[in-house]
C-alpha positions in Angstrom: -29.4 -9.2 1.3 -27.2 -12.2 0.8 -24.4 -12.2 3.5 -20.8 -12.3 2.3 -17.6 -13.3 3.8 -15.7 -10.5 5.6 -13.1 -9.1 3.3 -10.3 -10.4 5.6 -11.5 -13.9 5.0 -12.6 -13.6 1.3 -11.5 -16.5 -0.8 -10.1 -14.1 -3.4 -8.6 -11.3 -1.2 -7.5 -8.4 -3.3 -3.9 -7.3 -2.9 -5.1 -3.9 -1.8 -6.4 -5.3 1.5 -3.5 -7.7 2.2 -1.2 -6.8 5.1 -1.1 -6.6 8.8 0.3 -3.1 9.1 -1.8 -0.7 11.3 -2.8 1.3 8.3 -4.2 -1.7 6.5 -5.8 -3.1 9.6 -7.8 0.1 9.9 -8.9 -0.1 6.2 -9.9 -3.8 6.5 -12.0 -3.2 9.6 -13.9 -0.4 8.0 -14.4 -2.4 4.8 -15.9 -5.3 6.8 -18.6 -2.9 8.2 -19.6 -1.5 4.8 -21.6 -4.4 3.4 -24.2 -3.9 6.1 -24.7 -0.3 4.8 -25.2 -1.0 1.1 -26.4 2.5 0.0 -23.7 4.5 1.8 -21.5 6.4 -0.7 -17.8 5.6 -0.3 -14.7 7.6 -1.3 -11.4 5.8 -1.8 -8.4 8.1 -1.6 -4.8 7.2 -2.5 -1.9 7.6 -4.9 -1.9 5.9 -8.3 -1.2 2.2 -7.9 -2.3 1.7 -4.3 -5.2 -0.5 -5.4 -8.3 1.8 -5.4 -10.0 -0.2 -8.2 -9.3 -3.5 -6.3 -10.9 -2.1 -3.2 -14.0 -1.1 -5.2 -14.2 -4.6 -6.7 -13.8 -6.3 -3.3 -16.4 -4.0 -1.7 -18.9 -4.7 -4.5 -18.5 -8.5 -4.2 -18.9 -8.3 -0.4 -22.0 -6.1 -0.6 -23.8 -7.3 -3.8 -22.4 -10.8 -4.7 -25.2 -11.3 -7.2 -25.3 -7.6 -8.4 -23.8 -5.5 -11.1 -20.6 -3.5 -10.9 -20.7 -0.5 -13.4 -17.4 1.3 -13.9 -18.1 4.7 -15.3 -16.5 5.3 -18.7 -15.9 8.8 -19.9 -17.0 8.2 -23.4 -20.5 7.0 -22.4 -20.8 8.2 -18.8 -24.1 10.0 -19.1 -25.7 7.1 -20.9 -24.5 4.8 -18.1 -25.9 7.1 -15.4 -29.3 7.3 -17.2 -29.5 3.5 -17.4 -28.8 3.0 -13.8 -31.4 5.5 -12.7 -34.0 4.0 -15.0 -33.4 0.5 -13.7 -33.3 1.8 -10.1 -36.7 3.3 -10.4 -38.3 0.4 -12.4 -36.6 -2.8 -11.2 -36.2 -3.2 -7.5 -34.2 -6.1 -6.3 -31.8 -7.8 -8.7 -28.9 -8.0 -6.2 -28.1 -4.3 -6.2 -25.6 -2.2 -8.2 -22.3 -0.6 -7.5 -21.4 2.5 -9.6 -17.7 3.0 -9.6 -16.3 6.4 -10.6 -12.5 6.3 -11.0 -10.7 9.6 -10.4 -13.7 11.6 -9.6 -11.9 15.0 -9.8 -10.9 14.2 -13.5 -14.5 13.6 -14.7 -16.0 16.2 -17.0 -18.2 18.9 -15.5 -21.4 17.7 -17.2 -20.9 14.2 -15.6 -20.3 15.9 -12.2 -23.5 17.8 -12.6 -25.4 14.6 -13.6 -24.0 12.8 -10.6 -25.3 15.6 -8.3 -28.7 15.4 -9.9 -28.8 11.6 -9.5 -27.4 11.3 -6.0 -30.8 11.1 -4.4 -32.2 8.6 -7.0 -29.2 6.3 -6.6 -29.3 6.3 -2.8 -33.0 6.3 -2.1 -34.6 4.5 -5.1 -36.4 1.1 -4.7 -33.3 -0.7 -6.1 -30.2 -0.6 -3.9 -27.3 1.4 -5.6 -24.0 2.3 -4.0 -21.8 5.0 -5.4 -18.1 4.4 -5.0 -15.6 7.0 -6.2 -11.9 7.2 -6.1 -9.4 10.0 -6.3 -5.7 10.7 -5.9 -6.5 14.3 -4.8 -8.2 15.6 -1.7 -11.8 16.6 -2.8 -11.9 19.8 -0.9 -8.6 21.0 -2.4 -9.8 19.8 -5.8 -13.0 21.9 -5.5 -11.0 24.9 -4.4 -8.7 24.5 -7.4 -11.6 24.2 -9.8 -11.3 20.5 -10.6 -14.5 19.5 -8.8 -17.9 20.9 -8.0 -18.0 22.0 -4.4 -21.2 20.1 -3.7 -19.6 16.8 -4.6 -16.7 17.3 -2.2 -19.0 16.8 0.8 -21.2 14.0 -0.4 -19.2 11.0 0.9 -19.7 10.1 4.5 -17.2 7.2 4.4 -13.6 7.9 3.3 -11.1 5.1 2.9 -7.5 6.4 2.8 -5.2 3.8 1.3 -1.6 4.4 2.3 1.2 4.2 -0.3 3.4 1.1 -0.2 6.4 3.1 1.1 4.4 3.7 4.3 3.6 0.1 4.9 6.8 -1.8 4.0 6.1 -4.4 6.7 3.4 -5.7 4.3 5.8 -6.3 1.4 6.7 -10.0 2.3 3.1 -10.9 2.6 2.3 -9.1 -0.7 5.2 -10.8 -2.5 4.1 -14.2 -1.3 0.5 -13.5 -2.5 1.7 -12.3 -5.9 4.0 -15.3 -6.3 1.1 -17.7 -5.7 -1.2 -15.7 -8.0 1.4 -15.7 -10.8 2.0 -19.5 -10.4 -1.7 -20.1 -10.7 -1.9 -18.0 -13.9 1.2 -19.3 -15.7 1.6 -22.8 -14.1 4.4 -24.0 -11.8 4.8 -24.4 -8.1 5.6 -20.8 -7.4 8.7 -19.1 -6.1 9.9 -17.5 -2.9 12.4 -14.7 -2.3 15.5 -14.8 -0.2 16.0 -12.5 2.8 18.5 -10.4 0.8 15.9 -10.0 -2.0 13.1 -9.1 0.4 15.4 -6.6 2.2 16.1 -4.9 -1.2 12.3 -4.7 -1.9 11.6 -3.1 1.4 14.4 -0.5 0.8 12.8 0.8 -2.4 10.4 3.7 -2.3 7.9 2.2 -4.8 6.6 5.2 -6.7 4.2 2.8 -8.6 3.0 1.3 -5.3 1.4 -2.1 -5.2 1.0 -2.3 -8.9 4.7 -1.8 -9.4 5.5 -4.5 -6.8 3.3 -6.9 -8.7 5.2 -6.2 -11.9 8.6 -6.7 -10.2 7.5 -10.1 -8.8 6.2 -11.2 -12.1 9.3 -10.2 -14.0 11.6 -11.7 -11.5 10.0 -15.2 -11.3 8.5 -15.7 -14.8 11.6 -17.1 -16.5 13.7 -18.3 -13.5 13.8 -22.1 -12.7 15.0 -21.7 -9.2 12.5 -22.0 -6.3 14.2 -19.3 -4.3 15.0 -16.0 -6.0 17.9 -13.9 -4.8 19.2 -10.4 -5.2 20.5 -10.9 -8.7 17.1 -12.1 -9.9 15.5 -8.7 -9.2 15.2 -6.0 -11.9 17.2 -2.8 -11.4 15.5 -0.7 -8.7 16.7 2.8 -8.1 14.9 5.3 -5.9 14.0 8.4 -7.8 15.1 11.8 -6.6 11.9 13.4 -5.3 13.3 16.9 -4.5 12.8 19.5 -7.2 15.4 22.2 -7.6 13.2 25.2 -7.8 13.4 28.6 -6.1 10.4 31.0 -6.2 11.6 34.4 -7.5 10.9 37.4 -5.2 8.5 38.8 -7.8 6.4 35.6 -7.7 5.0 33.6 -10.6 1.7 32.8 -12.2 1.1 29.2 -11.1 -1.3 28.4 -14.0 1.4 29.6 -16.5 4.0 27.4 -14.8 1.7 24.3 -14.9 0.9 24.9 -18.5 4.6 25.2 -19.4 5.5 22.0 -17.6 2.8 20.2 -19.5 4.0 21.5 -22.9 7.6 20.6 -22.0 6.6 17.1 -21.1 4.8 16.7 -24.5 7.9 18.1 -26.3 10.2 15.7 -24.6 8.0 12.7 -25.5 7.3 13.9 -29.0 3.6 14.4 -28.2 3.1 10.9 -26.7 0.5 11.7 -24.1 0.9 8.5 -22.2 4.6 8.9 -21.8 4.2 12.6 -21.0 1.7 11.8 -18.3 4.1 9.2 -16.8 6.8 11.9 -16.6 4.5 14.0 -14.5 3.0 11.3 -12.4 -0.4 11.6 -14.1 -2.7 9.2 -15.8 -3.4 9.7 -19.5 -6.9 10.9 -18.7 -5.5 13.4 -16.2 -3.1 14.6 -18.9 -5.8 15.1 -21.4 -7.9 16.9 -18.9 -5.1 19.4 -18.2 -4.4 19.9 -21.9 -8.0 20.8 -22.4 -8.0 23.0 -19.4 -5.1 25.0 -20.6 -6.0 24.9 -24.3 -2.8 23.0 -25.2 -3.0 21.6 -28.8 -0.7 18.8 -30.0 0.7 21.0 -32.7 1.7 23.6 -30.1 3.8 21.2 -28.1 5.6 20.1 -31.3 7.0 23.6 -31.8 10.6 23.6 -30.4 11.1 25.7 -27.3 12.5 29.2 -27.7 16.4 29.3 -27.5 18.1 30.1 -24.3 19.6 33.6 -23.8 23.1 32.2 -24.5 21.9 30.6 -27.7 20.2 33.8 -28.8 23.4 35.9 -28.3 25.3 33.3 -30.3 22.8 33.5 -33.1 23.0 37.3 -33.2 26.8 37.1 -33.3 26.8 34.7 -36.2 24.3 36.8 -38.1 26.4 40.0 -37.6 29.5 38.2 -38.9 27.7 37.0 -42.0 26.4 40.5 -42.7 29.8 42.1 -42.3 31.4 39.5 -44.6 28.6 40.1 -47.1 
């Protein structure tokens, strides 16, 4: 196997592994050991936007620099899996293959079954294949809740837990500098830097979109500004979202499935059945939204029906109806 640079020294380090915080140092050290174990399945855990795809890409380049990275696509996942297994059995060598499954707990049940059937072929065939999966949910909990087959929850001996950006704010100056250089290379120019006031504001924000959101802020701030140093007024409006939910469980209890279904329907009503916007309201991806709609049998036409009137509205309607009848 061709040796590769350790990820910490890679000429194109991904933003997901940039940083000297203790959390990222642990991730980087583990990543540097994995190229020597090319068949070991790897699970990448973390919130949306922390860089799970970037980690998978960087791990592939470090392990199989001449190999193929296959990202599983839901529309043709079974065909992709069949092709990989056929090539694994018939074409040894070739630099190896990394199969990346994004959001494992959201994959259809038939794909999960096929993955279980092919696990042995992918890890023990004559051609080296590594399975890398990512998830924003704990696999054991996902299996308990019915989102994942129980056998898959225990198939990953290596787990990389990527911390959210709010838990490693000390890495923000280094990430900002990296993004500024990257944007300058893409769009031309000498790049920008940020003042201490601007950096302080960036470290105070809770970053619900994590590293991906930080990149967008750096890009929006510096793209149309001529100054070399950006200050506080050059940043877009950043306001921390209220994370607490005003909800009190009634003494009689609730049906959690019914509550989840109602929240999904309300999000679709608010966004006029725009599944992408509804998913964003709930902190989900579009694929996650579609999965839950299918799980609860929610049709688009159902979410377009206006919600039932509140009790106060119902009493008002009755009063108006009685008045009209008496006048008639």
